[in-house]
MARGUVO-286988 format. One line per field, with one value per residue: x, y, z of N, C-alpha, C in turn. Coordinates in nm, 3 decimals, padded with zeros to 5 digits, m for minus. Last residue first. Layout:
REM MARGUVO-286988
n.px <- [X	...] $
n.py <- [Y	...] $
n.pz <- [Z	...] $
ca.px <- [X	...] $
ca.py <- [Y	...] $
ca.pz <- [Z	...] $
c.px <- [X	...] $
c.py <- [Y	...] $
c.pz <- [Z	...] $
//
This chain:
REM MARGUVO-286988
n.px <- [08.921	09.013	08.840	08.769	08.802	08.790	08.885	08.902	09.103	09.058	09.217	09.125	09.039	08.971	08.920	09.050	09.029	08.776	08.796	09.136	09.288	09.281	09.280	09.547	09.664	09.538	09.618	09.897	09.921	09.833	10.039	10.257	10.188	10.188	10.454	10.661	10.690	10.784	10.952	10.882	10.846	10.579	10.545	10.682	10.528	10.280	10.345	10.390	10.117	09.902	09.863	09.871	09.693	09.445	09.421	09.420	09.182	08.993	09.013	08.931	08.779	08.784	08.597	08.670	08.577	08.738	08.728	08.781	08.820	08.750	08.708	08.593	08.698	08.969	09.054	09.353	09.621	09.806	09.803	09.553	09.594	09.803	09.670	09.480	09.650	09.761	09.531	09.455	09.729	09.882	10.042	10.303	10.321	10.302	10.423	10.505	10.532	10.430	10.690	10.902	10.990	11.232	11.152	11.077	11.122	10.918	10.881	10.782	10.524	10.418	10.442	10.275	10.022	10.019	10.005	09.756	09.582	09.549	09.472	09.533	09.608	09.531	09.697	09.585	09.501	09.506	09.281	09.078	08.935	08.805	08.775	08.574	08.575	08.638	08.771	08.808	09.110	09.373	09.503	09.449	09.610	09.853	09.844	09.843	10.103	10.262	10.191	10.288	10.544	10.524	10.218	10.083	09.927	09.706	09.518	09.258	09.103	09.027	08.833	08.716	08.485	08.483	08.765	08.930	09.137	09.374	09.360	09.542	09.728	09.915	10.142	10.097	09.972	10.024	09.798	09.595	09.244	08.897	08.549	08.331	08.267	08.449	08.570	08.904	09.101	09.274	09.391	09.595	09.764	09.853	09.899	09.848	09.522	09.201	08.874	08.619	08.285	08.023	07.733	07.522	07.575	07.591	07.710	07.957	08.058	08.104	08.296	08.506	08.583	08.689	08.893	09.153	09.273	09.258	09.404	09.136	08.873	08.695	08.392	08.142	07.904	07.693	07.461	07.473	07.662	07.713	07.863	07.784	07.866	08.125	08.091	07.948	07.930] $
n.py <- [13.479	13.134	12.852	12.621	12.262	11.945	11.604	11.302	11.028	10.695	10.407	10.071	09.794	09.508	09.179	08.948	08.897	08.808	08.527	08.405	08.230	08.031	08.162	08.231	07.979	07.894	08.096	08.063	07.810	07.868	08.041	07.874	07.709	07.898	07.993	07.857	07.927	08.194	08.285	08.611	08.873	08.919	08.963	09.207	09.377	09.355	09.479	09.741	09.789	09.519	09.248	09.101	09.230	09.185	08.905	08.857	08.993	08.848	08.591	08.639	08.959	09.207	09.467	09.764	10.044	10.319	10.538	10.890	11.226	11.547	11.890	12.186	12.423	12.632	12.835	12.839	12.873	12.693	12.682	12.564	12.304	12.212	12.214	12.012	11.793	11.777	11.722	11.469	11.293	11.256	11.401	11.319	11.044	10.951	10.989	10.773	10.609	10.267	10.030	09.777	09.460	09.201	08.883	08.571	08.325	08.195	08.326	08.571	08.497	08.453	08.711	08.866	08.753	08.815	09.095	09.137	09.032	09.127	09.394	09.522	09.782	09.981	10.302	10.634	10.787	10.903	11.163	11.361	11.689	11.972	12.320	12.575	12.938	13.186	13.266	12.973	12.786	12.783	12.837	12.599	12.426	12.530	12.470	12.191	12.144	12.250	12.068	11.819	11.746	11.518	11.339	11.141	11.262	11.355	11.150	11.074	11.292	11.599	11.849	12.181	12.419	12.623	12.743	12.966	13.123	13.137	12.880	12.573	12.352	12.306	12.174	11.979	11.781	11.766	11.616	11.533	11.555	11.539	11.580	11.297	11.097	10.898	10.784	10.636	10.507	10.702	10.770	10.580	10.668	10.914	11.030	11.259	11.399	11.551	11.614	11.844	11.924	12.142	11.998	11.845	11.567	11.292	11.154	11.275	11.200	10.922	10.933	11.065	10.871	10.682	10.712	10.635	10.955	11.213	11.417	11.630	11.752	12.045	12.182	12.430	12.487	12.375	12.303	12.033	11.994	12.043	11.861	11.620	11.418	11.351	11.156	10.948	10.821] $
n.pz <- [10.508	10.521	10.439	10.692	10.726	10.873	10.904	11.065	11.098	11.196	11.319	11.234	11.274	11.096	11.159	11.199	11.464	11.521	11.465	11.483	11.208	11.020	10.780	10.757	10.712	10.473	10.294	10.297	10.184	09.926	09.848	09.849	09.632	09.425	09.417	09.307	09.046	09.067	09.365	09.494	09.433	09.437	09.714	09.752	09.591	09.722	09.963	09.895	09.662	09.573	09.537	09.765	09.934	09.802	09.805	10.082	10.151	10.002	10.112	10.380	10.430	10.684	10.795	10.944	11.129	11.240	11.511	11.472	11.548	11.406	11.367	11.209	11.119	11.151	10.884	10.689	10.618	10.706	10.979	11.027	10.923	11.088	11.336	11.295	11.263	11.518	11.670	11.577	11.416	11.190	11.015	11.017	11.012	10.755	10.487	10.217	09.914	09.925	10.024	09.933	10.086	10.092	09.938	10.096	10.228	10.349	10.585	10.490	10.416	10.674	10.784	10.620	10.689	10.962	10.949	10.835	11.046	11.301	11.506	11.738	11.694	11.428	11.425	11.470	11.168	10.833	10.717	10.501	10.453	10.304	10.285	10.141	10.115	10.205	09.894	09.687	09.633	09.556	09.796	09.935	09.790	09.872	10.141	10.128	10.023	10.226	10.426	10.342	10.150	09.988	10.038	10.166	10.354	10.204	10.143	10.230	10.025	09.998	09.840	09.830	09.705	09.519	09.322	09.256	09.374	09.109	08.859	08.859	08.876	09.173	09.315	09.496	09.353	09.011	08.777	08.520	08.555	08.463	08.516	08.512	08.344	08.363	08.676	08.667	08.537	08.464	08.705	08.723	08.513	08.598	08.910	09.048	09.000	09.034	08.919	08.940	08.884	08.924	09.090	09.154	09.382	09.426	09.220	09.214	09.463	09.425	09.225	09.356	09.539	09.357	09.153	09.150	09.241	09.339	09.463	09.524	09.368	09.385	09.270	09.255	09.390	09.652	09.767	09.797	09.996	10.272	10.412	10.515	10.348	10.400	10.600	10.480	10.190] $
ca.px <- [08.904	08.997	08.943	08.715	08.844	08.723	08.917	08.821	09.086	09.053	09.160	09.219	08.974	09.068	08.851	09.038	09.162	08.806	08.717	09.007	09.277	09.296	09.155	09.449	09.705	09.526	09.475	09.835	09.964	09.756	09.901	10.253	10.203	10.064	10.346	10.640	10.645	10.648	10.959	10.879	10.985	10.639	10.483	10.726	10.671	10.294	10.303	10.507	10.224	09.918	09.848	09.953	09.835	09.497	09.421	09.528	09.309	09.011	09.047	09.063	08.770	08.845	08.615	08.664	08.587	08.661	08.771	08.694	08.889	08.718	08.800	08.564	08.553	08.921	08.999	09.218	09.523	09.788	09.925	09.578	09.490	09.822	09.783	09.436	09.566	09.848	09.607	09.367	09.648	09.818	09.899	10.278	10.344	10.182	10.470	10.404	10.588	10.414	10.554	10.897	10.919	11.169	11.233	11.039	11.234	10.954	10.924	10.915	10.621	10.424	10.510	10.420	10.069	10.020	10.120	09.874	09.583	09.658	09.450	09.479	09.711	09.467	09.663	09.645	09.553	09.508	09.414	09.091	09.030	08.770	08.861	08.591	08.562	08.520	08.760	08.755	08.977	09.273	09.513	09.391	09.464	09.818	09.851	09.725	09.984	10.268	10.163	10.143	10.516	10.651	10.288	10.163	10.049	09.808	09.615	09.374	09.074	09.153	08.839	08.821	08.514	08.407	08.675	08.843	08.998	09.341	09.376	09.416	09.719	09.787	10.151	10.172	09.892	10.088	09.858	09.717	09.369	09.015	08.671	08.397	08.169	08.473	08.456	08.802	08.999	09.204	09.282	09.483	09.704	09.764	09.904	09.976	09.610	09.341	08.962	08.747	08.379	08.136	07.846	07.532	07.567	07.539	07.573	07.873	08.024	08.009	08.169	08.440	08.519	08.582	08.765	09.064	09.301	09.133	09.441	09.282	08.909	08.823	08.459	08.266	07.908	07.828	07.483	07.371	07.702	07.617	07.932	07.763	07.725	08.101	08.174	07.883	08.038] $
ca.py <- [13.588	13.266	12.943	12.725	12.399	12.041	11.746	11.379	11.166	10.792	10.538	10.183	09.911	09.615	09.307	08.990	08.932	08.949	08.619	08.429	08.345	07.990	08.098	08.336	08.061	07.815	08.072	08.187	07.830	07.775	08.086	07.984	07.653	07.824	08.079	07.840	07.789	08.165	08.210	08.466	08.828	08.898	08.849	09.086	09.361	09.307	09.340	09.657	09.835	09.661	09.334	09.052	09.229	09.320	08.978	08.803	09.033	08.992	08.613	08.583	08.817	09.147	09.323	09.700	09.898	10.270	10.408	10.775	11.101	11.437	11.777	12.066	12.412	12.496	12.832	12.793	12.976	12.704	12.732	12.702	12.392	12.222	12.304	12.149	11.836	11.802	11.845	11.583	11.330	11.139	11.433	11.463	11.112	10.950	11.046	10.824	10.716	10.402	10.078	09.921	09.545	09.314	09.004	08.684	08.404	08.150	08.187	08.564	08.530	08.343	08.597	08.888	08.755	08.675	09.030	09.172	08.982	09.034	09.338	09.386	09.689	09.885	10.172	10.513	10.806	10.791	11.104	11.252	11.583	11.856	12.205	12.468	12.802	13.124	13.305	13.107	12.801	12.749	12.933	12.726	12.409	12.535	12.611	12.261	12.101	12.310	12.210	11.844	11.845	11.547	11.455	11.100	11.196	11.449	11.196	10.989	11.175	11.525	11.730	12.087	12.308	12.641	12.639	12.905	13.144	13.164	13.018	12.646	12.440	12.293	12.273	12.093	11.855	11.753	11.732	11.488	11.613	11.480	11.631	11.404	11.205	10.998	10.806	10.723	10.422	10.635	10.855	10.575	10.535	10.908	10.906	11.251	11.299	11.557	11.527	11.815	11.846	12.108	12.090	11.885	11.709	11.377	11.117	11.281	11.340	10.969	10.864	11.127	10.994	10.644	10.783	10.566	10.813	11.144	11.277	11.620	11.628	11.988	12.096	12.377	12.501	12.393	12.447	12.085	11.974	12.123	11.975	11.738	11.456	11.452	11.274	11.035	10.888] $
ca.pz <- [10.413	10.583	10.392	10.605	10.751	10.786	10.926	10.971	11.143	11.087	11.349	11.235	11.333	11.113	11.157	11.060	11.415	11.545	11.382	11.548	11.298	11.159	10.823	10.781	10.827	10.596	10.320	10.342	10.322	10.009	09.851	09.945	09.766	09.455	09.465	09.451	09.072	09.019	09.239	09.507	09.449	09.306	09.649	09.820	09.564	09.584	09.962	09.923	09.748	09.606	09.421	09.654	09.968	09.825	09.680	09.999	10.209	09.978	09.972	10.352	10.403	10.567	10.810	10.813	11.126	11.126	11.462	11.497	11.522	11.495	11.355	11.286	11.136	11.177	11.019	10.716	10.585	10.561	10.915	11.069	10.870	10.944	11.314	11.324	11.151	11.403	11.694	11.554	11.533	11.250	11.022	11.006	11.140	10.838	10.613	10.310	09.997	09.873	10.003	09.958	09.990	10.158	09.953	10.011	10.178	10.215	10.592	10.551	10.311	10.577	10.846	10.618	10.550	10.919	11.012	10.758	10.910	11.277	11.373	11.748	11.741	11.519	11.364	11.526	11.302	10.926	10.733	10.596	10.426	10.386	10.263	10.240	10.064	10.262	10.035	09.713	09.690	09.455	09.686	09.981	09.786	09.730	10.101	10.180	09.953	10.092	10.445	10.340	10.253	10.057	09.985	10.051	10.402	10.252	10.043	10.253	10.106	09.985	09.925	09.793	09.797	09.643	09.374	09.155	09.409	09.250	08.902	08.860	08.759	09.103	09.207	09.545	09.452	09.141	08.844	08.587	08.507	08.527	08.455	08.586	08.357	08.260	08.585	08.726	08.598	08.356	08.655	08.817	08.510	08.482	08.834	08.978	09.060	08.993	08.996	08.874	08.965	08.837	09.080	09.014	09.349	09.533	09.260	09.095	09.438	09.527	09.200	09.241	09.588	09.450	09.146	09.057	09.219	09.306	09.482	09.517	09.438	09.347	09.367	09.196	09.244	09.601	09.750	09.705	09.857	10.193	10.352	10.599	10.345	10.297	10.625	10.575	10.263] $
c.px <- [09.017	08.994	08.918	08.826	08.780	08.771	08.846	08.840	09.016	09.028	09.168	09.145	09.077	08.995	08.952	08.952	09.163	08.940	08.754	08.930	09.139	09.289	09.162	09.315	09.602	09.555	09.457	09.689	09.904	09.793	09.815	10.110	10.197	10.071	10.219	10.513	10.623	10.599	10.817	10.889	10.993	10.786	10.552	10.673	10.723	10.441	10.316	10.470	10.335	10.043	09.881	09.948	09.924	09.647	09.480	09.536	09.426	09.146	09.072	09.103	08.911	08.799	08.665	08.693	08.574	08.682	08.679	08.760	08.797	08.796	08.754	08.666	08.515	08.770	08.937	09.181	09.379	09.675	09.909	09.699	09.521	09.719	09.811	09.548	09.516	09.768	09.698	09.442	09.560	09.748	09.820	10.131	10.317	10.198	10.349	10.473	10.478	10.476	10.550	10.756	10.926	11.104	11.157	11.126	11.198	11.059	10.968	10.968	10.764	10.526	10.524	10.496	10.221	10.070	10.132	10.000	09.710	09.675	09.571	09.454	09.663	09.571	09.604	09.601	09.619	09.565	09.402	09.236	09.030	08.869	08.815	08.690	08.602	08.494	08.630	08.766	08.937	09.130	09.404	09.395	09.395	09.668	09.816	09.727	09.859	10.143	10.165	10.107	10.366	10.632	10.420	10.241	10.134	09.937	09.732	09.486	09.196	09.143	08.971	08.817	08.628	08.449	08.603	08.735	08.898	09.191	09.331	09.441	09.586	09.777	10.026	10.190	09.965	10.009	09.923	09.786	09.485	09.141	08.790	08.518	08.219	08.372	08.481	08.689	08.885	09.094	09.208	09.364	09.584	09.692	09.803	09.983	09.740	09.421	09.103	08.830	08.503	08.244	07.944	07.648	07.573	07.517	07.509	07.729	07.933	07.963	08.063	08.304	08.447	08.510	08.656	08.920	09.206	09.153	09.323	09.323	09.059	08.849	08.588	08.345	08.031	07.830	07.617	07.388	07.601	07.648	07.842	07.821	07.697	07.956	08.143	07.960	07.979] $
c.py <- [13.689	13.374	13.082	12.822	12.496	12.181	11.834	11.528	11.244	10.930	10.627	10.313	10.025	09.741	09.417	09.116	08.965	08.993	08.766	08.533	08.349	08.106	08.058	08.279	08.168	07.902	07.996	08.166	07.959	07.790	07.997	08.035	07.759	07.762	08.002	07.908	07.762	08.025	08.174	08.400	08.676	08.860	08.817	08.961	09.233	09.285	09.278	09.510	09.734	09.682	09.480	09.145	09.180	09.318	09.117	08.879	08.983	09.037	08.761	08.614	08.768	09.002	09.264	09.552	09.846	10.120	10.363	10.648	10.986	11.313	11.670	11.958	12.290	12.499	12.694	12.813	12.934	12.798	12.753	12.762	12.537	12.316	12.321	12.249	11.979	11.851	11.879	11.714	11.449	11.166	11.322	11.500	11.261	11.036	11.063	10.876	10.770	10.502	10.215	09.969	09.691	09.403	09.108	08.805	08.517	08.239	08.134	08.421	08.531	08.374	08.481	08.771	08.768	08.665	08.885	09.108	09.011	08.996	09.254	09.320	09.544	09.783	10.080	10.389	10.678	10.833	10.985	11.204	11.478	11.745	12.093	12.364	12.700	12.984	13.250	13.139	12.948	12.766	12.908	12.831	12.537	12.514	12.626	12.409	12.174	12.272	12.283	11.991	11.877	11.648	11.474	11.217	11.139	11.381	11.271	11.020	11.083	11.405	11.659	11.970	12.225	12.539	12.682	12.816	13.081	13.183	13.033	12.789	12.512	12.395	12.260	12.202	11.977	11.839	11.690	11.611	11.557	11.542	11.576	11.451	11.319	11.112	10.920	10.749	10.504	10.543	10.790	10.654	10.523	10.773	10.907	11.130	11.299	11.450	11.535	11.728	11.816	12.042	12.046	11.982	11.730	11.522	11.221	11.245	11.354	11.112	10.909	11.064	11.065	10.766	10.743	10.615	10.753	10.995	11.187	11.476	11.606	11.865	12.043	12.303	12.435	12.393	12.478	12.234	12.032	12.116	12.061	11.866	11.585	11.498	11.385	11.163	10.991] $
c.pz <- [10.426	10.477	10.448	10.568	10.652	10.825	10.825	11.002	11.031	11.146	11.225	11.264	11.346	11.160	11.190	11.046	11.266	11.491	11.400	11.466	11.363	11.258	10.970	10.829	10.859	10.718	10.452	10.379	10.379	10.156	09.939	09.959	09.874	09.594	09.500	09.500	09.220	09.052	09.194	09.369	09.467	09.314	09.517	09.750	09.628	09.550	09.824	09.931	09.772	09.692	09.446	09.533	09.855	09.846	09.694	09.867	10.124	10.032	09.941	10.207	10.371	10.552	10.678	10.831	10.983	11.114	11.349	11.447	11.562	11.454	11.453	11.260	11.219	11.199	11.040	10.862	10.600	10.522	10.765	10.998	10.902	10.881	11.164	11.297	11.172	11.283	11.576	11.572	11.499	11.382	11.092	11.021	11.135	10.963	10.705	10.436	10.088	09.970	09.939	09.925	10.030	10.052	10.035	10.041	10.085	10.149	10.455	10.551	10.364	10.468	10.748	10.679	10.545	10.775	10.969	10.816	10.833	11.130	11.333	11.613	11.745	11.565	11.472	11.451	11.349	11.060	10.829	10.598	10.536	10.352	10.357	10.192	10.169	10.211	10.091	09.861	09.700	09.503	09.582	09.870	09.830	09.712	09.953	10.142	09.998	10.013	10.310	10.359	10.250	10.170	10.058	09.991	10.289	10.294	10.106	10.153	10.112	10.079	09.896	09.891	09.741	09.750	09.501	09.214	09.313	09.267	09.048	08.908	08.750	08.990	09.120	09.439	09.506	09.239	08.973	08.644	08.588	08.470	08.534	08.507	08.444	08.265	08.488	08.626	08.658	08.408	08.539	08.762	08.603	08.477	08.720	08.886	08.982	09.066	08.943	08.968	08.883	08.922	08.971	08.992	09.198	09.493	09.350	09.124	09.316	09.495	09.300	09.215	09.475	09.505	09.243	09.065	09.116	09.281	09.451	09.551	09.418	09.433	09.306	09.304	09.183	09.449	09.684	09.678	09.759	10.044	10.263	10.538	10.421	10.293	10.527	10.603	10.357] $
//
């Protein structure tokens, strides 16, 4: 995780991972530093998948159960847009950080207009009468530009240290894309609305349709916004 490599992890004593989920960031931090690391998430089920060598706790990011000024560093990777109010979440993180502590977070910016994989998945399920699905609660529009992220930092008690937006390329395989869309979020809801005896035929149709895409149409280049702030004294 190149973004986190620039945070002087070797000098950090205590780290809070907000929205730790199944622990991908925790695993990186455990390899990169000897700091005390605590991962929090609202989902107990997700935290059971996280590494047990890190401390873990079920918590709401807007109501953290830590005393003021406890942590040196907080990270929140692709989390803020899942909060009802990201400003409240950032202010709570600021409360848990020491003066001069660091917040580092990532959010999604512009989606890739040329990526066709998910559209093909939905088109095939539409043809077979799949129900409409409901995805995870998200308000991307509150943090989908560098200017919005800078304002959130400033309003929550941070000085902006650096913000940049970059395209992140991810090349999907047909099987990986199908597996993801049938097991996660609204895609899973749509998939499970199909009659069980119809799914094998739909699955084969999905494979054919996705295989017919041009190579570049299975490469997703969404914009990621990387934000770092320092807790003002």
